One Martini backbone bead per residue (centre of mass of N, CA, C, O) as a GRO file, in nm:
protein
  410
    1MET     BB    1  -1.077   3.896  -0.175
    2ALA     BB    2  -0.880   3.686  -0.312
    3GLU     BB    3  -0.510   3.706  -0.351
    4VAL     BB    4  -0.216   3.714  -0.503
    5VAL     BB    5   0.134   3.653  -0.442
    6ARG     BB    6   0.423   3.784  -0.591
    7MET     BB    7   0.720   3.786  -0.733
    8PRO     BB    8   0.934   4.034  -0.720
    9LYS     BB    9   1.117   4.292  -0.880
   10MET     BB   10   1.436   4.386  -0.722
   11SER     BB   11   1.589   4.403  -1.004
   12ASP     BB   12   1.710   4.457  -1.325
   13THR     BB   13   1.828   4.131  -1.332
   14MET     BB   14   1.583   3.987  -1.230
   15THR     BB   15   1.418   3.648  -1.274
   16GLU     BB   16   1.470   3.530  -0.982
   17GLY     BB   17   1.384   3.397  -0.651
   18VAL     BB   18   1.480   3.323  -0.320
   19LEU     BB   19   1.323   3.179  -0.047
   20ALA     BB   20   1.482   3.225   0.246
   21LYS     BB   21   1.232   3.350   0.440
   22TRP     BB   22   0.971   3.310   0.658
   23HIS     BB   23   0.747   3.533   0.865
   24LYS     BB   24   0.504   3.362   0.771
   25LYS     BB   25   0.189   3.181   0.800
   26VAL     BB   26  -0.061   2.992   0.785
   27GLY     BB   27  -0.317   3.214   0.931
   28ASP     BB   28  -0.191   3.477   0.912
   29LYS     BB   29  -0.196   3.813   0.961
   30VAL     BB   30  -0.188   4.088   0.716
   31LYS     BB   31  -0.029   4.396   0.667
   32SER     BB   32   0.057   4.671   0.538
   33GLY     BB   33   0.421   4.643   0.570
   34ASP     BB   34   0.473   4.367   0.633
   35LEU     BB   35   0.690   4.116   0.706
   36VAL     BB   36   0.706   3.815   0.513
   37ALA     BB   37   0.999   3.804   0.365
   38GLU     BB   38   1.301   3.664   0.228
   39VAL     BB   39   1.494   3.764  -0.064
   40GLU     BB   40   1.705   3.619  -0.305
   41THR     BB   41   1.904   3.764  -0.517
   42ASP     BB   42   2.169   3.836  -0.733
   43LYS     BB   43   2.278   4.062  -0.491
   44ALA     BB   44   2.060   4.015  -0.248
   45THR     BB   45   1.903   4.027   0.068
   46MET     BB   46   1.551   4.095   0.088
   47ASP     BB   47   1.280   4.256   0.189
   48PHE     BB   48   0.927   4.147   0.200
   49GLU     BB   49   0.662   4.361   0.168
   50SER     BB   50   0.340   4.412   0.213
   51PHE     BB   51   0.051   4.557   0.010
   52GLN     BB   52  -0.138   4.364   0.154
   53GLU     BB   53  -0.448   4.223   0.294
   54GLY     BB   54  -0.479   3.950   0.532
   55THR     BB   55  -0.495   3.602   0.508
   56ILE     BB   56  -0.304   3.327   0.501
   57LEU     BB   57  -0.394   3.050   0.282
   58TYR     BB   58  -0.116   3.029   0.107
   59ILE     BB   59   0.188   2.841   0.038
   60GLY     BB   60   0.406   2.787  -0.266
   61VAL     BB   61   0.699   2.796  -0.109
   62GLU     BB   62   0.993   2.704  -0.007
   63GLU     BB   63   1.260   2.727   0.158
   64GLY     BB   64   1.525   2.766  -0.087
   65LYS     BB   65   1.346   2.839  -0.329
   66ALA     BB   66   1.269   2.906  -0.662
   67VAL     BB   67   1.121   3.200  -0.830
   68PRO     BB   68   0.973   3.358  -1.058
   69VAL     BB   69   0.891   3.635  -1.176
   70ASP     BB   70   0.545   3.649  -1.088
   71GLY     BB   71   0.523   3.427  -0.909
   72ILE     BB   72   0.353   3.228  -0.697
   73ILE     BB   73   0.368   3.236  -0.321
   74ALA     BB   74   0.071   3.340  -0.241
   75VAL     BB   75  -0.239   3.375  -0.040
   76LEU     BB   76  -0.488   3.626   0.013
   77GLY     BB   77  -0.757   3.661   0.267
   78LYS     BB   78  -1.023   3.524   0.395
   79GLU     BB   79  -1.112   3.326   0.625
   80GLY     BB   80  -1.210   3.038   0.436
   81GLU     BB   81  -1.151   3.105   0.157
   82ASP     BB   82  -1.177   3.048  -0.180
   83TYR     BB   83  -0.867   2.978  -0.399
   84ALA     BB   84  -0.844   2.759  -0.625
   85SER     BB   85  -0.893   2.930  -0.890
   86LEU     BB   86  -0.626   3.093  -0.881
   87LEU     BB   87  -0.444   2.838  -0.936
   88THR     BB   88  -0.584   2.731  -1.194
   89ASP     BB   89  -0.566   2.999  -1.375
   90ALA     BB   90  -0.279   3.008  -1.309
   91PRO     BB   91   0.030   2.980  -1.372
   92ALA     BB   92   0.284   2.794  -1.303
   93ALA     BB   93   0.534   2.915  -1.055
   94SER     BB   94   0.630   2.700  -0.881
   95THR     BB   95   0.915   2.479  -0.798
   96THR     BB   96   0.723   2.366  -0.574
   97ALA     BB   97   0.561   2.240  -0.339
   98PRO     BB   98   0.330   2.327  -0.138
   99VAL     BB   99   0.290   2.486   0.178
  100ALA     BB  100   0.089   2.317   0.464
  101GLU     BB  101   0.232   2.233   0.695
  102GLU     BB  102   0.137   2.296   1.027
  103ALA     BB  103  -0.143   2.404   0.949
  104ALA     BB  104  -0.433   2.524   0.949
  105PRO     BB  105  -0.716   2.453   0.824
  106VAL     BB  106  -0.844   2.527   0.493
  107ALA     BB  107  -1.089   2.609   0.312
  108SER     BB  108  -1.074   2.493  -0.008
  109ALA     BB  109  -0.832   2.338  -0.057
  110PRO     BB  110  -0.630   2.182  -0.229
  111ALA     BB  111  -0.599   1.850  -0.267
  112ALA     BB  112  -0.285   1.899  -0.340
  113VAL     BB  113  -0.035   2.001  -0.132
  114SER     BB  114   0.163   1.741  -0.130
  115ALA     BB  115   0.358   1.540  -0.283
  116PRO     BB  116   0.443   1.234  -0.288
  117VAL     BB  117   0.727   1.041  -0.195
  118VAL     BB  118   0.931   0.830  -0.358
  119ASN     BB  119   1.090   0.566  -0.156
  120THR     BB  120   1.345   0.300  -0.166
  121SER     BB  121   1.468   0.350   0.089
  122SER     BB  122   1.499   0.353   0.431
  123ASP     BB  123   1.305   0.605   0.456
  124ALA     BB  124   1.033   0.449   0.398
  125ARG     BB  125   1.025   0.334   0.712
  126VAL     BB  126   0.985   0.619   0.794
  127LYS     BB  127   0.812   0.845   0.983
  128ALA     BB  128   0.689   1.080   0.739
  129SER     BB  129   0.636   1.345   0.577
  130PRO     BB  130   0.642   1.440   0.256
  131LEU     BB  131   0.793   1.707   0.308
  132ALA     BB  132   1.023   1.591   0.478
  133LYS     BB  133   1.127   1.402   0.256
  134LYS     BB  134   1.187   1.616   0.043
  135ILE     BB  135   1.393   1.780   0.205
  136ALA     BB  136   1.586   1.546   0.266
  137GLU     BB  137   1.649   1.480  -0.028
  138ASP     BB  138   1.760   1.762  -0.112
  139LYS     BB  139   1.979   1.762   0.149
  140GLY     BB  140   2.089   1.470   0.228
  141ILE     BB  141   1.906   1.337   0.453
  142ASP     BB  142   1.888   1.100   0.704
  143LEU     BB  143   1.597   1.001   0.858
  144SER     BB  144   1.714   0.792   1.069
  145GLN     BB  145   1.859   1.055   1.226
  146VAL     BB  146   1.574   1.166   1.283
  147LYS     BB  147   1.374   1.323   1.521
  148GLY     BB  148   1.049   1.296   1.606
  149SER     BB  149   0.767   1.523   1.724
  150ALA     BB  150   0.534   1.374   1.654
  151GLU     BB  151   0.317   1.147   1.639
  152ASN     BB  152   0.484   0.855   1.685
  153GLY     BB  153   0.758   0.996   1.570
  154ARG     BB  154   0.695   1.187   1.351
  155ILE     BB  155   0.824   1.348   1.077
  156ILE     BB  156   0.886   1.688   1.022
  157LYS     BB  157   0.990   1.973   0.892
  158LYS     BB  158   1.123   2.087   1.153
  159ASP     BB  159   1.313   1.846   1.207
  160VAL     BB  160   1.483   1.877   0.949
  161GLU     BB  161   1.571   2.171   0.994
  162ASP     BB  162   1.708   2.127   1.270
  163PHE     BB  163   1.911   1.922   1.169
  164LYS     BB  164   2.044   2.104   0.958
  165ALA     BB  165   2.154   2.325   1.153
  166GLY     BB  166   2.367   2.093   1.285
  167ALA     BB  167   2.477   2.035   1.012
  168ALA     BB  168   2.613   1.988   0.735
  169PRO     BB  169   2.633   2.093   0.439
  170ALA     BB  170   2.450   2.044   0.160
  171ALA     BB  171   2.606   1.803  -0.059
  172LYS     BB  172   2.734   1.654  -0.335
  173SER     BB  173   2.917   1.351  -0.288
  174THR     BB  174   3.190   1.184  -0.461
  175THR     BB  175   3.349   0.858  -0.438
  176VAL     BB  176   3.632   0.699  -0.576
  177ASN     BB  177   3.749   0.381  -0.535
  178ILE     BB  178   4.094   0.325  -0.504
  179PRO     BB  179   4.389   0.257  -0.461
  180ALA     BB  180   4.565   0.397  -0.201
  181PHE     BB  181   4.848   0.441  -0.353
  182ILE     BB  182   4.711   0.655  -0.553
  183GLY     BB  183   4.411   0.747  -0.455
  184GLN     BB  184   4.147   1.003  -0.462
  185GLU     BB  185   3.836   1.075  -0.598
  186LYS     BB  186   3.688   1.407  -0.552
  187TYR     BB  187   3.364   1.577  -0.518
  188THR     BB  188   3.167   1.886  -0.527
  189GLU     BB  189   2.820   1.985  -0.533
  190VAL     BB  190   2.653   2.296  -0.605
  191PRO     BB  191   2.437   2.524  -0.633
  192VAL     BB  192   2.350   2.785  -0.822
  193SER     BB  193   2.346   3.098  -0.771
  194GLN     BB  194   2.192   3.384  -0.846
  195MET     BB  195   2.446   3.552  -0.888
  196ARG     BB  196   2.601   3.353  -1.075
  197LYS     BB  197   2.393   3.346  -1.303
  198VAL     BB  198   2.413   3.650  -1.377
  199ILE     BB  199   2.712   3.668  -1.427
  200ALA     BB  200   2.720   3.463  -1.656
  201LYS     BB  201   2.520   3.604  -1.846
  202ARG     BB  202   2.637   3.898  -1.868
  203LEU     BB  203   2.940   3.828  -1.940
  204ALA     BB  204   2.885   3.657  -2.188
  205GLU     BB  205   2.743   3.877  -2.348
  206SER     BB  206   2.977   4.077  -2.342
  207LYS     BB  207   3.212   3.903  -2.462
  208PHE     BB  208   3.026   3.798  -2.730
  209THR     BB  209   2.928   4.103  -2.822
  210ALA     BB  210   3.159   4.276  -2.735
  211PRO     BB  211   3.433   4.425  -2.885
  212HIS     BB  212   3.726   4.370  -2.748
  213PHE     BB  213   3.986   4.587  -2.625
  214TYR     BB  214   4.339   4.652  -2.521
  215LEU     BB  215   4.495   4.879  -2.281
  216LYS     BB  216   4.830   4.951  -2.174
  217MET     BB  217   4.973   5.090  -1.859
  218THR     BB  218   5.241   5.255  -1.692
  219ILE     BB  219   5.279   5.362  -1.350
  220ASP     BB  220   5.415   5.610  -1.148
  221MET     BB  221   5.368   5.588  -0.780
  222SER     BB  222   5.558   5.764  -0.600
  223ALA     BB  223   5.396   6.030  -0.561
  224ALA     BB  224   5.138   5.892  -0.452
  225MET     BB  225   5.269   5.770  -0.201
  226ASP     BB  226   5.355   6.037  -0.071
  227ALA     BB  227   5.075   6.173  -0.071
  228ARG     BB  228   4.923   5.965   0.103
  229VAL     BB  229   5.077   6.008   0.364
  230LYS     BB  230   4.992   6.309   0.397
  231MET     BB  231   4.685   6.272   0.385
  232ASN     BB  232   4.667   6.066   0.640
  233GLU     BB  233   4.750   6.286   0.854
  234VAL     BB  234   4.448   6.450   0.801
  235ALA     BB  235   4.256   6.237   0.750
  236GLN     BB  236   3.961   6.080   0.867
  237VAL     BB  237   4.006   5.884   0.627
  238LYS     BB  238   4.149   5.626   0.488
  239ILE     BB  239   4.347   5.639   0.206
  240SER     BB  240   4.358   5.478  -0.093
  241PHE     BB  241   4.466   5.384  -0.399
  242ASN     BB  242   4.183   5.339  -0.512
  243ASP     BB  243   4.081   5.626  -0.455
  244ILE     BB  244   4.285   5.770  -0.637
  245VAL     BB  245   4.207   5.629  -0.899
  246LEU     BB  246   3.910   5.710  -0.900
  247LYS     BB  247   3.958   6.016  -0.913
  248ALA     BB  248   4.126   6.018  -1.174
  249VAL     BB  249   3.908   5.893  -1.354
  250ALA     BB  250   3.688   6.105  -1.309
  251VAL     BB  251   3.846   6.345  -1.426
  252ALA     BB  252   3.907   6.212  -1.706
  253LEU     BB  253   3.609   6.173  -1.801
  254LYS     BB  254   3.547   6.478  -1.836
  255GLN     BB  255   3.769   6.493  -2.077
  256HIS     BB  256   3.638   6.192  -2.188
  257PRO     BB  257   3.324   6.129  -2.291
  258ASN     BB  258   3.360   5.877  -2.484
  259VAL     BB  259   3.422   5.684  -2.236
  260ASN     BB  260   3.151   5.798  -2.092
  261SER     BB  261   2.973   5.542  -2.212
  262SER     BB  262   2.688   5.386  -2.398
  263TRP     BB  263   2.550   5.090  -2.520
  264LEU     BB  264   2.204   5.081  -2.690
  265GLY     BB  265   2.225   4.960  -2.996
  266ASP     BB  266   2.079   5.233  -3.159
  267ARG     BB  267   2.271   5.389  -2.948
  268ILE     BB  268   2.469   5.652  -2.799
  269ARG     BB  269   2.573   5.736  -2.469
  270TYR     BB  270   2.675   6.053  -2.341
  271ASN     BB  271   2.797   6.118  -2.034
  272GLU     BB  272   2.807   6.388  -1.800
  273HIS     BB  273   2.813   6.200  -1.581
  274VAL     BB  274   2.996   6.040  -1.293
  275ASN     BB  275   2.962   5.685  -1.256
  276ILE     BB  276   3.137   5.459  -1.044
  277GLY     BB  277   3.214   5.135  -1.055
  278VAL     BB  278   3.286   4.897  -0.781
  279ALA     BB  279   3.441   4.615  -0.749
  280VAL     BB  280   3.311   4.352  -0.526
  281ALA     BB  281   3.402   4.095  -0.332
  282VAL     BB  282   3.214   3.801  -0.265
  283GLU     BB  283   3.121   3.494  -0.186
  284ASP     BB  284   2.929   3.456  -0.465
  285GLY     BB  285   3.109   3.707  -0.608
  286LEU     BB  286   2.987   4.012  -0.765
  287LEU     BB  287   2.985   4.363  -0.696
  288VAL     BB  288   2.860   4.709  -0.822
  289PRO     BB  289   2.891   4.977  -0.682
  290VAL     BB  290   2.807   5.337  -0.687
  291VAL     BB  291   2.985   5.634  -0.751
  292ARG     BB  292   2.848   5.939  -0.749
  293PHE     BB  293   2.983   6.207  -0.871
  294ALA     BB  294   3.307   6.168  -0.839
  295ASP     BB  295   3.439   6.439  -0.945
  296GLY     BB  296   3.301   6.612  -0.684
  297LYS     BB  297   3.470   6.443  -0.484
  298SER     BB  298   3.647   6.369  -0.231
  299LEU     BB  299   3.865   6.145  -0.108
  300SER     BB  300   3.720   6.105   0.163
  301HIS     BB  301   3.440   6.052   0.048
  302ILE     BB  302   3.514   5.810  -0.128
  303SER     BB  303   3.630   5.630   0.094
  304ALA     BB  304   3.374   5.609   0.271
  305GLU     BB  305   3.185   5.495   0.051
  306VAL     BB  306   3.341   5.238  -0.026
  307LYS     BB  307   3.343   5.111   0.257
  308ASP     BB  308   3.036   5.096   0.287
  309PHE     BB  309   2.981   4.917   0.040
  310ALA     BB  310   3.156   4.675   0.120
  311GLN     BB  311   2.995   4.604   0.376
  312LYS     BB  312   2.717   4.572   0.244
  313ALA     BB  313   2.797   4.347   0.050
  314LYS     BB  314   2.880   4.136   0.269
  315ASP     BB  315   2.579   4.175   0.414
  316LYS     BB  316   2.351   4.203   0.198
  317LYS     BB  317   2.253   4.545   0.188
  318LEU     BB  318   2.210   4.614  -0.087
  319GLN     BB  319   2.059   4.825  -0.318
  320PRO     BB  320   1.958   4.904  -0.628
  321SER     BB  321   2.062   5.206  -0.601
  322ASP     BB  322   2.372   5.112  -0.560
  323TRP     BB  323   2.408   4.948  -0.869
  324GLU     BB  324   2.288   5.167  -1.046
  325GLY     BB  325   2.423   5.378  -1.314
  326SER     BB  326   2.677   5.327  -1.454
  327THR     BB  327   2.964   5.461  -1.671
  328PHE     BB  328   3.194   5.311  -1.507
  329THR     BB  329   3.466   5.069  -1.433
  330ILE     BB  330   3.638   4.924  -1.144
  331SER     BB  331   3.911   4.679  -1.113
  332ASN     BB  332   4.080   4.561  -0.811
  333LEU     BB  333   4.375   4.324  -0.753
  334GLY     BB  334   4.624   4.427  -0.589
  335MET     BB  335   4.555   4.311  -0.292
  336PHE     BB  336   4.614   4.002  -0.430
  337GLY     BB  337   4.893   4.022  -0.609
  338ILE     BB  338   4.820   4.153  -0.881
  339ASP     BB  339   4.973   4.295  -1.156
  340GLU     BB  340   4.782   4.192  -1.406
  341PHE     BB  341   4.473   4.244  -1.606
  342THR     BB  342   4.162   4.148  -1.747
  343ALA     BB  343   3.839   4.284  -1.819
  344ILE     BB  344   3.495   4.272  -1.823
  345ILE     BB  345   3.248   4.436  -1.938
  346ASN     BB  346   2.991   4.644  -1.787
  347PRO     BB  347   2.692   4.654  -1.877
  348PRO     BB  348   2.665   4.947  -2.077
  349ASP     BB  349   2.943   4.997  -2.066
  350ALA     BB  350   3.246   5.077  -2.254
  351CYS     BB  351   3.429   5.045  -1.985
  352ILE     BB  352   3.720   4.894  -1.810
  353LEU     BB  353   3.937   4.903  -1.521
  354ALA     BB  354   4.242   4.740  -1.459
  355VAL     BB  355   4.405   4.692  -1.137
  356GLY     BB  356   4.710   4.669  -1.011
  357GLY     BB  357   4.983   4.637  -0.837
  358ILE     BB  358   5.246   4.757  -0.658
  359GLN     BB  359   5.584   4.771  -0.780
  360SER     BB  360   5.916   4.702  -0.688
  361VAL     BB  361   6.139   4.845  -0.928
  362PRO     BB  362   6.352   4.896  -1.170
  363VAL     BB  363   6.430   5.220  -1.309
  364VAL     BB  364   6.449   5.474  -1.559
  365LYS     BB  365   6.618   5.791  -1.472
  366ASN     BB  366   6.804   5.995  -1.635
  367GLY     BB  367   6.985   5.728  -1.717
  368GLN     BB  368   6.904   5.585  -1.443
  369VAL     BB  369   6.906   5.327  -1.210
  370VAL     BB  370   6.615   5.302  -1.007
  371PRO     BB  371   6.392   5.298  -0.778
  372GLY     BB  372   6.052   5.174  -0.816
  373ASN     BB  373   5.683   5.240  -0.864
  374ILE     BB  374   5.454   5.027  -1.020
  375MET     BB  375   5.150   5.042  -1.229
  376LYS     BB  376   4.902   4.846  -1.391
  377LEU     BB  377   4.693   4.918  -1.670
  378THR     BB  378   4.366   4.801  -1.804
  379LEU     BB  379   4.174   4.878  -2.092
  380SER     BB  380   3.848   4.798  -2.164
  381CYS     BB  381   3.696   4.804  -2.492
  382ASP     BB  382   3.428   4.909  -2.691
  383HIS     BB  383   3.446   4.927  -3.038
  384ARG     BB  384   3.156   5.056  -3.088
  385VAL     BB  385   3.259   5.328  -2.918
  386VAL     BB  386   3.575   5.283  -2.879
  387ASP     BB  387   3.879   5.391  -2.972
  388GLY     BB  388   4.212   5.371  -2.947
  389ALA     BB  389   4.279   5.678  -2.923
  390THR     BB  390   4.072   5.740  -2.705
  391GLY     BB  391   4.181   5.545  -2.485
  392ALA     BB  392   4.474   5.655  -2.480
  393ALA     BB  393   4.410   5.943  -2.391
  394PHE     BB  394   4.282   5.867  -2.124
  395LEU     BB  395   4.533   5.723  -1.999
  396GLN     BB  396   4.718   5.968  -2.007
  397THR     BB  397   4.554   6.131  -1.802
  398VAL     BB  398   4.570   5.934  -1.568
  399LYS     BB  399   4.877   5.932  -1.549
  400SER     BB  400   4.922   6.236  -1.490
  401LEU     BB  401   4.752   6.234  -1.223
  402LEU     BB  402   4.917   6.009  -1.066
  403GLU     BB  403   5.209   6.150  -1.108
  404GLU     BB  404   5.030   6.431  -1.018
  405PRO     BB  405   4.826   6.444  -0.746
  406VAL     BB  406   4.779   6.754  -0.699
  407ARG     BB  407   4.561   6.777  -0.935
  408LEU     BB  408   4.324   6.646  -0.752
  409LEU     BB  409   4.302   6.918  -0.550
  410VAL     BB  410   4.194   7.142  -0.792
   0.00000   0.00000   0.00000
C-alpha cells in the first residue's frame, strides 16, 4: 500500500527543512536504511535515510526548496500503484510544484504534475519545460543562454541545473544608474537561510523575553599566559586561552549552582551537571556545540573536543546530540580583536559569558605602574533566575581561578 514520506524533525528547533539534494528519483526502489536525500536544517546538512520500503512514485519538492516539518516530500509504494488520494486527503505540505520531470510515467499520477509558468519575457520564446522555466526564474537564469539537451533543443531541468553549476550564484541585484561623477547605488538580496531564521527567532525571544542585566570584570591574565606556555610544552594538544577560560568557568559553576540553571517558565532547574555550550562562528551564522561534564575533563581533553566541534561545525557535520543540553554558554570574540562585548543569553540557559581579547596595557601593582595583560569578561544574566550578587560572586570565582591557574589542575 502506498504511503507518504514526510519531512522529519531533525533538531529540537527545526520547523522546516530545505531539501538540499535528492539521492533517489521517481521509479527508484528504496529499502529501509537507504540514503534518500540530504536535508539542510537550521544547524547542519543531514542525511535522510528511509525507514520505509517501496518504489518512489512521487517526489513533491525540488532541490533547494523548503518544506515544513511533517510536510509531504515523496510517496512510496508498489510500481504503478494509485497514490492520488494520499495527496488529495493530506494537507498541502510542499512549498513548490511537485517534481516529476524526466521520470518514467507512473500510473494514476495527479493530473497537474507541475504548473505551467507564465512568462512574458524573451524566455517565453525558448523551448523549455515548465519546471525548467520555474527553476530558471527562481535562480535568475536567462534561458536564452542555456543549451537544451532534449528533443529539438528543448531545455529541461538538468540543463538549467548544469548551467547554474558553472554560473555565478543566483541573487537579486539592483543597480540604480545616476551620474557617474556621484556614484552608483547597488545592493544584493539573498534568501534567509534556515540557520539565520532560527537564530533570529530564538535570540529575539531571548532578548525581549528574558530581562537581561550585565556584569563586567577585568582579569589579570599574566599568570595564565605563563602557565599556558608551560602546559603546551608537555600537552599533546595545543591548549588555547579559550580552553583555560572554559575550564575555569566549569569549576566555578560547580561552586555556584544558581548560575548553572535554566528558566523553564513555571519552574527553575538548578543543574548539578556542567554542560558548557561554546559559540562557534560558521558561514551562515552561529552554532553552539556542548562540552559535557566539562568540570571533570582535563584541559587537553577540553581542547581536543572544542577543536573537533569547530571543524564539524564548519563542515556542517554536527548532530543534534552535539548541540543540545547546555547549562551555560561561552562566546569568545577575543581572537577577532574584540576587547569586550555583551552577548544575548542562549535559552533556556540563565547566563552567557562574553570573553574579550587579552590586551597589553599599563597596570598598577603594589603602587607601581607596570606592563600588564588584561582580559575583560561580561556576564549576561537572566534576572528571573540570577540576581546581581549571585552573578558577581560567580565572576569573582572565575577571576581567582584565571589569575591563579594552578588551581585548575588540582
